[in-house]
C-alpha positions as CSV (number, residue, x, y, z in Angstrom):
1,X,-5.5,42.6,179.2
2,X,-6.3,38.9,179.6
3,X,-4.0,38.1,176.6
4,X,-1.1,39.7,178.5
5,X,-1.7,37.5,181.5
6,X,-1.4,34.4,179.3
7,X,1.5,35.6,177.1
8,X,3.7,36.9,179.8
9,X,4.4,33.5,181.4
10,X,4.7,31.9,178.0
11,X,7.4,34.4,177.0
12,X,9.2,33.8,180.3
13,X,9.3,30.0,179.6
14,X,10.6,30.6,176.0
15,X,13.3,32.9,177.3
16,X,14.4,30.4,180.0
17,X,14.6,27.6,177.4
18,X,16.6,29.6,175.0
19,X,19.1,30.4,177.7
20,X,19.5,26.8,178.5
21,X,20.1,25.9,174.9
22,X,22.9,28.4,174.4
23,X,24.5,28.1,177.8
24,X,27.4,26.0,176.5
25,X,30.0,28.8,176.8
26,X,32.1,30.2,174.0
27,X,32.4,28.3,170.8
28,X,35.6,26.4,169.7
29,X,36.1,29.2,167.2
30,X,36.1,31.8,170.0
31,X,38.5,29.8,172.1
32,X,41.1,29.6,169.3
33,X,42.4,33.1,170.3
34,X,43.5,31.8,173.7
35,X,44.8,28.4,172.4
36,X,46.7,29.9,169.5
37,X,48.1,32.8,171.4
38,X,47.4,34.9,168.3
39,X,45.1,37.8,167.4
40,X,43.6,36.1,164.3
41,X,44.9,38.7,161.8
42,X,47.2,36.4,159.8
43,X,47.1,36.6,156.0
44,X,47.2,33.8,153.3
45,X,48.2,34.5,149.7
46,X,45.4,33.1,147.5
47,X,47.8,31.7,144.9
48,X,49.5,29.6,147.7
49,X,46.4,27.8,148.9
50,X,46.9,24.2,148.1
51,X,43.9,22.7,149.9
52,X,41.4,23.1,152.6
53,X,39.2,21.2,155.0
54,X,36.1,22.0,157.0
55,X,36.2,21.3,160.7
56,X,33.3,21.6,163.1
57,X,32.1,24.9,164.6
58,X,32.7,27.1,161.5
59,X,36.5,26.5,161.3
60,X,38.3,25.9,158.0
61,X,41.8,24.4,157.8
62,X,44.0,25.7,155.0
63,X,47.3,24.3,153.8
64,X,49.6,26.2,151.5
65,X,52.4,25.5,149.0
66,X,54.9,26.8,151.5
67,X,53.8,24.1,154.0
68,X,52.4,26.7,156.4
69,X,49.1,25.7,157.8
70,X,46.2,28.0,158.8
71,X,43.0,27.8,160.7
72,X,40.3,30.3,159.6
73,X,37.0,30.9,161.4
74,X,33.9,32.0,159.4
75,X,31.0,33.9,160.8
76,X,27.9,31.8,161.9
77,X,25.3,31.1,159.2
78,X,27.5,29.4,156.7
79,X,25.5,26.2,156.2
80,X,26.7,25.0,152.8
81,X,30.5,24.9,153.6
82,X,30.7,21.3,154.7
83,X,28.8,19.9,151.8
84,X,29.8,22.1,148.9
85,X,31.7,20.6,146.0
86,X,33.0,24.0,144.9
87,X,34.7,26.6,147.0
88,X,36.3,29.9,146.2
89,X,38.4,32.0,148.6
90,X,38.0,35.7,147.9
91,X,40.1,38.6,149.3
92,X,41.7,41.9,148.5
93,X,45.1,42.3,146.9
94,X,45.5,38.6,146.3
95,X,45.2,37.5,149.9
96,X,42.8,36.8,152.6
97,X,43.4,38.1,156.1
98,X,41.7,37.8,159.4
99,X,39.5,40.7,160.6
100,X,39.1,42.1,157.2
101,X,35.6,42.8,155.9
102,X,36.4,41.9,152.2
103,X,37.4,38.3,152.8
104,X,35.1,35.3,152.3
105,X,34.7,31.7,151.3
106,X,32.1,31.3,148.6
107,X,30.3,28.0,148.0
108,X,27.5,27.1,145.7
109,X,24.9,28.3,148.2
110,X,26.7,30.6,150.7
111,X,28.9,33.6,151.0
112,X,30.8,32.9,154.2
113,X,32.6,35.9,155.7
114,X,36.0,35.0,157.2
115,X,36.4,36.3,160.7
116,X,39.9,35.3,161.9
117,X,42.9,33.5,160.5
118,X,45.6,31.9,162.6
119,X,49.0,30.8,161.1
120,X,51.0,27.7,162.2
121,X,54.3,26.2,161.1
122,X,52.7,22.8,160.3
123,X,49.6,20.7,160.3
124,X,50.4,19.1,163.6
125,X,50.7,22.4,165.4
126,X,47.5,23.7,163.9
127,X,45.5,20.6,164.9
128,X,47.0,20.4,168.4
129,X,45.8,24.0,168.9
130,X,42.4,23.2,167.4
131,X,42.0,20.1,169.7
132,X,43.0,22.2,172.7
133,X,40.3,24.8,171.9
134,X,37.8,22.0,171.3
135,X,38.5,20.3,174.6
136,X,38.1,23.6,176.5
137,X,34.8,24.1,174.7
138,X,33.6,20.6,175.7
139,X,34.7,21.1,179.3
140,X,32.8,24.4,179.5
141,X,29.7,22.9,177.9
142,X,29.7,19.9,180.2
143,X,30.2,22.0,183.3
144,X,27.6,24.6,182.4
145,X,24.4,24.4,184.5
146,X,21.4,23.1,182.5
147,X,18.1,24.9,182.4
């Protein structure tokens, strides 16, 4: 019974600190829906992927041979994506699509599930949308009460 008297306040402190650490609002990846005005279900043909880049907050930019540009979000826990030398996009029927359980980006150390994909006419439009979502995220993070 004495252990419970000691552990209960400690658990309350840990819970309060955890709430402060995560109280920055939704991530940039989650804010892309609103900024892009899309549902994240775009598809990219694997044989058209010309290059990719890794942005912060689990977002991958993809450019294609057809000059379309895509932003893809991967689920959290994909740690090797930014530093990996080798990357392989995997999907069903020769394409990757947002909101499909079979799609992933595989690196040397991680299998990163793709969550959503957004299509843009060009790189400028994609990065303008990304920057808008990032700015919203920063505003929410800065205005959030600290614990």
